[in-house]
N, C-alpha and C positions, 0 to 999 in steps of 0.2 A: 404095241401099236394097234392090236386088236384085229378086226377084219380089214380095215382099210390101211394099206401099206403105202400107197402113193395116190395123191390126188392133186394134179397140177395142170396149169395152162401153158401151153407153148405156142408161140407166134411163129408163123412161117418164116423160115430162114433166120430164125432168132432175131427178127427185126424188132427194133424198139421205137423207131422214129418214122412218123407218117406225116403226110400232108393232108390238108382238108380236101374232101371229095375222093380220096382214095380208098380202095378196098383193103380190108384188114381180115386176113385168113390165119387160122390156126387149128389147134386140136385140144381136147380135154382128155387127159389120160387118167385112167383109174386102175390101180392095181390092188386085188383083194387076196386075202389069205383064206377066206371062206365066203360062201354065198351071201349076198346082201340084198334084201328086198327093198324096193323103192317105189315111191309114187310118181316121181318125175325127176328127170335130170335137165336142168336148163342152163343156159349161158346168156349173160347179159353184157352188152357193150354200153358204157355210159360216160358221160362227160359232165362236169359241174365245177362251180366255183364255190368256195366256202371262205367266209371271213369271221374272225373272232376277235373280242376286245382284249383277250389275253394272249400272251406270247406263247407259241408252240402249243395251242389248244385246238384240239380237233372237234370239240363240241361247238359247232359253228353257230354264231349269232345270227348271220344272214347267209342264205344259200341262193345260188342262181343255177338252175339246170340248163343244159345245152342239148343233150340228146339221151335217150334211153331206150334201147332196142333189145328184146328178149327173143331167143330162139329156144324151142323145145328140142332137145337131143334125143330123148328117149321118153316113152310113157310108161305107165305102171307096169311093173314086172319085177324080176329078180336077176341081178347080176351073178354070174357064176365066178368061182375062185379063178384067178389069173388076171391078165392085163386086157383092159379094154380102151379103145381109142374112138373119140367122137369128134369128127372134124366139124369146123364151122366157118362162116364168113359173113362179114358185115361190110356196109358201105359207109364210110365216115362222111358226115354232112359237110358241105362246102363251107358252112358258116362257123365251124368249130374253131375256137380261139387257140392261140399258142399256149402251150403248157407253161406253168409258173409256179414256183414254191417259195414262199417267204415266211417270215416269222409270225405274221398275223393272218395269213390266208394262202390259198393256193387254187390254181386251175389245174385240175386233175382229170385224167382220162385213164380208164381202166376197163378190163374185161373181168367178170365175176361169174363163177360157176357154182351151182348148187345141187347137191343130191338131197332131194326131199324124201325123207324116210317115213314109214308108217308112224301113227300116233304113238307117243311116249318113247320113241327112238330118237337118237341124236341126228340132227341134220348136219351135213358136211358142206363146208364152204371153202372156196379158194379164190385168189384174185391175182391179176397180172396187170401192173401199170405200164402204159406205153405213153409216148410223148408225141404231141402234135406240133409241128413247126410251120406257122403260116409266115412266109418271109415278108418282111417290110421293104419294099422297093423305095429307096430314098428318091429316086427320080420322079416319084408321084407327088412329092411335096414341093409346092411352089417355091421358086427362088432358092432352092436347097444348095445351088452351086455358088451363090453370092457370098462375099465375106460378111462376117457378123461382126458388128461394131457397136460399141456403147461407150459413153464418156460421162463424167460427172465432175463437179467442182465442189470442194469442201473448204470453208473458212474455219480458222481456228485461232486460238490465242495461246501465247506461251510467254514466260517470264513476266507474267501478271499483267503487264501493260502493252506488250507487243502483240501483233496479229499478222496472219499471213493466209495463204491458201495453197490448195493442192489441186492440180488439174490431172486427172486420171482418165486415160483413154485405153481401151482394150479392143483388139481385132483378131479374129480367126479366119483362117483362109476359106472354110466351109461352114455350113450350118448343119451338116449331117456327116456321120462317118459310120464305118463298118469295123468289126473286130479286126485288129491288127493295123489300122491306119493310124497316121500321126496327126494329132491336132497341133497345127502351127500357130503359135501364139505370139502376137506382138503387143507390148505394153509400152505406152509413153506416159511418163510421169514428169510434171513440171512443178518443182518445189519452189514456190515464190514466197519464201520466208528465210529468216536467219537461223532456222533450227533444222538439223538432220531428222529425216523421217525414220520410222522403224523399218523393219524388213518388209519385203512385199511377197505375198503368198498366193499362188494360183492352185485351185483345187477343183478336180472333176467330181461333182456331187451327184448322187442318185437320190431321187425322191419317189418313194413308193406310196400311193395313197390307196387306203383300204376303206370302203364304204361299209361301215357297220351301223349301228344305231346313230353314230355320228362318225365323221371322218377321222380316220387315224393316219397320221403321216409318219413314215419311216425314213429317216435321213441317214446317209452314210457317206463317208469320204472314200472314193474309189482310188484316186491318185492325187498326190500333192507335191508341189515343187516350190522351193523358197529362194528368193533372190535377195541381194544385198540392199542395204538402205541407200537412200538418196541424199546426197550432201545438200547443204543450204545453197540456195540460189543456183540449182542445177536442173537442167532439162535432161532426163535419163531415158534410155531406150533399153527394153528388156526383151529379148527373143528367145523363147523356149519351145519346147516340144513335149507332148504328152501323148503316150502310147494308149490306144483304146483297148483295154484287156477284154477278156471273155465276159460279156454282159448280155442280159436279156434285152430284147428290142424294146423301143420306146413305146410302141402302140400295141396293146393286146386287143386287136380288132374282134368285136363281138362280145367283149367282157365289159360288164357295167359296174363291177365291184372293185376292180383293181386297175389303177392307172399308174404308169411308169413314166417318169420324166427325168431328164438329165440337164445339169447346168455347169457352166464353167464360171467359177467365182474367183475374182481377183481382188485382193484387199491389202491395205497397209495396216500394220498394227498400231502405228502412232504417226500422225493423228488417225483415228479410226475412220476409214473411208473404203467402200467396196462397191464393186459392180458385178452384175450376173449376166451372163449370156445363156439363153436357152439353146440346147443342142438336141439333135435326133441321133439315136443309135439304131442303125437298121442292119439288114442282112444283104441287100444288093447295093453295091457301091454307086456313087454319083458317076454318071457316064458323061459328064461334061467337064471340060478343063477348068479347074478352079483358078481364081486369081491368087497368085502367091502374095503373101504379106510383104515380101521384099520389094514387089512392084507397086504396092498400094501407096498412094500419096500420105505422107504424114499428117496427122490431124492438125488443123489450124488452131493453135492455142494462142490466146491473147498475150502479147509481149510485155504489156505494162501492168503492174499490180493494181488492184483497186485502191481508191484513194485512202482507205483507212489502214492499208497495210503498212508494216514496219519499213521504214526507209533505211534502217540498219546503220546509218551514218549521217553525219550532218549534210554531206554533199549528195546523198542518194544511195541506191543499192548498187552492188557490184554487178558487172555483166554476167548474163546466164549462159553458161557453157553447156554443150551437149556431150554427155558421156554414156557409156554402156554399162548396164548392171551385170554383175557376175552372179552365177548361180551358187548358192551355199548348199543346198541339199535337195535330193530328189527321191521320191519314194519308188521310182522305177529305175533301179540301177542296172547298168550292163554288167553281166557276169564277168569276172576277171578272166584274162586269157589263159590257156593252158600253160602249165610251167614248161620251161625250155630245158631246165636242168634237173638233176636228182634231188636237189635240196632248195626248192624255191622258198623265197621269203614272203612275208605278208604283202599283199597287193591292195591297192585302193581302187575301188571301182569308179569307172568314169561316170559322173553325174549327168552327161549329156546323152541323149538317145541316139543321135546320129553323128557319125564322124565327119570330118571335113569332106568336101566334094572330091570324089576320086577314090575314097577309101571304102573298105568293105563295110556293110551295114552291121550294127550292133544287134544284139538279140536279147533285149530286156525281158525279164521274166514276166509272165502274166501275174497280175495281183488283182484280187477281188476287193480287198478293203485294207486301208492303212490305219483305220480308226474304228471306234465303237459305233454301233447303231444307236440312234436316239429317236425313239418314238414319241410322238406327242399328238395331242387332240386339237381339233380346230376351235373348239370352244370349252367352256367349263373351267374348273380350277385344278385339273390334274397336272402335277408337276412332272416334267420330262425326266424319265429314268433311263440312264445308259444301260444298254443290253449287248450281249454278245451273240445275238441270234444270227446265224449264218444264212446266206442266200444260196439256196440249192438250184443248180442250173441243170437243165437237160443235157444229156451227153453230147448233143450237137454243138453246144456252146463251149464246153470244157475241153473237147478234143479237136477244135478247129486247128487247121494248119499255121494259122497266124502266130506270131508275127515273123515267122521265118521265111515268108515269101510275100511278094507285092500283092495288095489287095487286087481282085479280078475286076475286069471291066464288066459292063452291064451284059454284053453279049456272052463273055466267058462264064459269067454267073448263071445265066439262063441255060447254056449248054451243059454246064456241070450239073445243075439241078435236074434237068431232064434226063441226063445219063445216069445219075444216081437213082432217080425214081425208076426208070426203066429196068435197072439192074437190081432193084429191090434193097438198095442200101438204106 
């Protein structure tokens, strides 16, 4: 190891998560086996964003600096053999954006120390990454507590000469959620044709936009649930629930190179028809009572088919009955209950997230992605290439106590955040 046996940065109380505007304190430790001459010992606190055109490439095409402060810990001299400690403290700027790491770029904050040695000698460097979390308060977003609704109608042909239409309407109870909350989904499908539809699929999608020389978009499926098909001349209703897993927040305030958006997409496989609802993922839950989808009025759908639709019989079409769609599969399964006997048999996980009223809540596992990431460009002739690039989350997201407890209210969130900050957590 030569003269230098240890050169590291330690943050006070081993803390790694900070808020904008907070002080960051720590110390640089140097342990030497022999005296080491130096010209300067400096420590720098910096934050920046870098974006590349290539996956997992740190040679950034575009960079955006946020802050860069340097302290001189020691001027020209010689460090004797043994251990030396140099304390430091920085004040983080109030405008620092939340940390984020993705396959095409990152918002990174770090402390870097350098021992500048005399000419022709090797300089020594070390760094320590820390995370900044700037909470997104969903209550600051207008109409966030209102239901999210979208509908569409698709005409299609089948059996060469026959035609029909599909009316698809989707509603969620809120427009924004925090980790651990449940997205209550209500889907109404009116199959005005003599042909059964394909299965219906609801997907929670994440779209990360990276601003390089041109915009790069990174799409991934976070969670997915599939429902049964809708029979001919049936009006079907599908009620489902999707757990919001550990995810970065929607808005990286202060960052101009990386944008994060979330969507709930509901689609039929046949005929091909889909709708998308934009959603916000935040850190402080909505503090107003949402309107439950069960209390929402059902969408007003036309009862008579268009003139060119199939009458399906000489005397007209059959009456349209209302039915409920069953769930076929869910990417967020409830773990099977613990075995009661010494030799349990195989068990099938319940595809529903919540039990019937009065039961104990299930604990579906957190899942980051059920499918591959697909990056693509906004323009040009680049062909989308599936990748397996993972999304690296700061510790605050991956160790959150959800979904094992109910999401906090606004007051509880503020009290908890202030308590954690004062305790140095």
